[in-house]
C-alpha atoms as one frame of an Amber mdcrd trajectory, in Angstrom:
protein
 221.561 165.671  26.632 219.415 168.645  27.473 216.426 167.555  29.551 215.077
 171.103  29.810 213.338 170.707  26.434 211.083 167.961  27.823 207.744 169.564
  28.736 207.205 167.304  31.742 208.419 166.905  35.305 211.059 164.143  35.340
 212.048 164.700  38.979 212.149 161.803  41.404 213.071 161.066  44.996 214.345
 157.954  46.786 212.059 155.901  48.993 212.932 153.697  51.987 213.842 150.866
  49.611 216.403 153.124  47.872 214.282 153.164  44.727 213.589 156.189  42.580
 209.968 157.301  42.777 208.623 159.878  40.320 207.358 163.117  41.778 204.645
 162.765  39.123 204.248 159.397  37.419 201.914 160.934  34.840 204.463 163.621
  33.940 207.279 161.098  33.724 205.238 158.897  31.380 204.488 161.981  29.253
 208.218 162.754  29.212 208.999 159.205  28.078 206.437 159.483  25.287 207.924
 162.835  24.265 211.415 161.262  24.029 210.026 158.290  22.094 208.484 160.655
  19.536 211.804 162.488  19.288 213.558 159.197  18.616 211.385 158.702  15.518
 212.232 162.110  14.091 215.523 162.748  12.309 218.368 162.949  14.843 221.495
 165.055  14.581 223.520 161.856  14.768 223.581 158.302  16.060 225.207 159.415
  19.316 222.226 161.644  20.144 219.807 158.835  19.316 221.726 156.475  21.615
 221.510 159.096  24.395 217.773 159.408  23.800 217.356 155.623  24.002 219.388
 155.572  27.220 217.143 158.183  28.837 213.989 156.378  27.728 215.431 153.253
  29.330 216.168 154.990  32.632 212.805 156.702  32.979 210.938 153.583  31.839
 212.571 151.691  34.724 211.545 154.389  37.191 207.873 154.064  36.134 208.295
 150.269  36.321 208.032 149.592  32.595 210.855 147.061  32.802 210.482 145.548
  29.314 210.644 149.019  27.725 213.647 149.844  29.884 215.508 146.726  28.749
 214.542 147.308  25.112 215.740 150.912  24.946 218.882 150.358  26.995 219.771
 147.392  24.778 219.294 149.593  21.703 221.539 152.261  23.237 224.179 149.647
  24.116 224.090 148.213  20.595 224.580 151.692  19.125 227.396 152.444  21.598
 229.170 149.240  20.551 228.776 150.084  16.870 230.097 153.620  17.351 232.891
 152.564  19.700 231.654 154.950  22.393 233.060 153.115  25.427 232.020 155.793
  27.920 228.338 155.699  26.944 228.474 151.911  26.643 229.650 151.696  30.256
 226.931 154.099  31.464 224.172 152.235  29.634 225.398 148.858  30.889 225.251
 150.289  34.421 221.694 151.415  33.734 220.795 147.965  32.372 222.247 146.267
  35.467 219.999 148.525  37.542 216.992 147.479  35.439 217.832 143.791  35.952
 217.944 144.556  39.673 214.454 146.065  39.591 213.288 143.032  37.645 214.753
 140.919  40.487 216.922 139.136  37.927 219.841 139.082  40.341 221.781 136.545
  38.312 222.097 139.096  35.507 222.362 142.183  37.716 225.111 140.670  39.896
 227.071 139.498  36.871 226.875 142.875  35.123 227.567 144.924  38.270 230.641
 142.794  39.036 231.932 143.269  35.480 231.431 147.045  35.702 233.005 147.157
  39.164 236.107 145.354  37.897 236.311 147.644  34.859 236.005 150.839  36.879
 238.483 149.646  39.520 241.143 148.687  36.978 240.565 150.904  33.932 241.280
 154.630  34.129 238.795 155.235  31.296 235.941 154.230  33.609 237.355 155.138
  37.026 235.284 158.366  37.105 232.203 156.166  37.475 233.500 154.117  40.401
 231.294 155.930  42.935 228.212 155.270  40.791 229.145 151.610  40.426 229.676
 151.220  44.176 226.433 153.041  45.010 224.299 151.060  42.555 225.990 147.773
  43.342 225.247 148.494  46.995 221.584 149.103  46.164 221.546 145.843  44.211
 222.881 144.031  47.286 220.361 145.900  49.477 217.504 144.510  47.369 218.909
 141.033  48.049 218.855 141.724  51.820 222.677 141.787  51.929 222.585 144.909
  54.089 226.097 144.687  55.598 227.708 144.207  52.185 225.479 146.914  50.690
 226.620 149.283  53.439 230.268 148.503  52.656 229.869 149.531  49.004 227.741
 152.585  49.717 230.394 153.792  52.184 233.037 153.313  49.472 230.893 155.462
  47.192 230.637 158.138  49.879 234.422 158.398  50.272 234.793 159.044  46.546
 231.866 161.465  46.436 233.221 163.499  49.338 236.457 163.889  47.352 234.461
 164.950  44.285 232.480 167.431  46.389 229.093 166.988  44.691 226.587 167.778
  47.469 223.595 166.175  45.723 225.461 162.877  45.267 226.833 163.025  48.824
 223.307 163.554  50.189 221.994 160.615  48.152 224.745 158.349  49.453 224.318
 159.463  53.060 220.602 158.694  52.740 221.450 155.196  51.447 223.857 154.671
  54.364 221.146 155.670  56.852 218.632 153.276  55.275 221.186 150.420  55.321
 221.970 151.123  58.974 218.249 151.103  59.821 217.802 147.702  58.143 220.822
 146.278  59.950 219.488 147.642  63.260 216.050 146.077  62.618 217.641 142.676
  62.011 219.624 142.873  65.253 216.545 143.768  67.325
């Protein structure tokens, strides 16, 4: 999915709660609207439409439009199931778990994160996503004030990311580790 054709700034950064924050909320909303309009025009194929829905779901979560996020991620998941695209299904379920987390529906987020964690730990088809699962599961635990357990999973993500050598992902994980350590330190004081 080429994001360069979106005429808006979709960049974000992470705050002290490990949440994505748009650099420009207005631009991100414009980008979401642009992708929504694209989803109504003829697509090359169902796979591209599912990718579009997945992106709308992600960016809708980041601008805190949780119902839209759930709607579009559910549409993407449904299309992934129909097409048998297990890779995209896994990615969109991970995104949906993250949306449940932001909604503070921890019953659903915990259940889905645990399922994805088990899949990626035991299934070679999804093992490439293990660092993402650990990182996001850690953030889910962080939001539930389970800082020690969150730190454990974020450190697991870091070990994998160091092996992969992706500096941007390593930096993101090291930031999450620092935030977890700060929270743990605050509790001890």
